[in-house]
C-alpha positions, 0 to 999 in steps of 0.5 A: 656988176653984170653978174650981180644983176643976173643973180638978182633977176634969177632970184626974182624969177624963181618965186614967181615961177613957184607962185605960178606953179602953186596956182594951178595946183590950187585950182585943181584941188578946188575943182576936185572938191567941187566935184566931190560936193555934188556927189555928197549932196546926191548921197545925202538926198538918197539917204533922206529918200530911203529914210522917208520910204522906210518910215512910210512903209511900216506906218502903212503896214501898221495900220491894218495891224491896229485894225486887227487888234481893235477887231480882236478887242471888240470880239473879246469884249463881246465874248466876255460874260457881263460882270455881276452888279455889285451890292451897292449898285443893286441897292441904288437901283432898288432905291430909285425904283422905290422913289419912282413908285412913291412920286405918284402917291405924293401927287395924289395926296396933294390933290386930296389936300387941294380938295379940302384946304388946310389953314395953318397958324403957329405961335412960337416961344410961348412962355408956358411949359409944353406939358401944361399946354398939351393938357389943353390941346388934347381937349380941343383937338378935333372939335368944331371951332365954336365948341373949342372957343366955348371950352377955352373960355371957361378953362381955368388953365393959363394955356387956354388963353394962348391957344384961343388966340391962336385958333382965332388967328387961324380963323382970320387967315382962313377968311382973308387968305382962302375966302372961307368962313371962319366960324365953319372950320374944324380943328384937324390938328394941334401940336405943342413942341418944346422950345428953348429953356431959360436957365435961372437960379434962386439963392438959398440958405448957406450960400447955395443956389437952386436952378429954375427952368423957365420952359417955352413951347411952340404951338401949331394949329391946322383948320379945315372947313366942315364938310356938309353932310 
């Protein structure tokens, strides 16, 4: 019995000794790792510092190169001859100069027109052919307003009535809008333009149809006061 107890005690002591032997070894390994870690950190810090210095150095060196390139580019631009202007640019420049020259002339015209006011009146879609209305307008153009009224009063043409109404309307505009005397005006211009045509058809024999064109005209009159000689 005593032998068996001794054997059991030896067996129990053996694993304890193994565990105690393993523990210091493990501690040694942990210490070795701990010793290696700061060295690794130092190496990583050294690498980072080297990379930063390497990045900063070329940047500093590149700055003067860029300045040199810009200076070279400016010198080359100055040395290069100016490109000749294209034809379009020349034409645009000529048109701009022509417009600049025309502007003062237009102002002079407007000033001259202000000296002699122009009174206008117009009648649109008059139901008469422009060819027939022009025959009467040519007789009245350039006449004094009283002479024009006398001529139109005794004219046998139908267009005379419409033109006389238009002249009376222009004289009324002169009195009401411009404070002028309507009976002391002169017909400086009278124009007759063609308006829209009304298309109609007339039935004829054997089922045929012939066209009827009912023409219209736009009449415009401009009056100016008579200058005192």
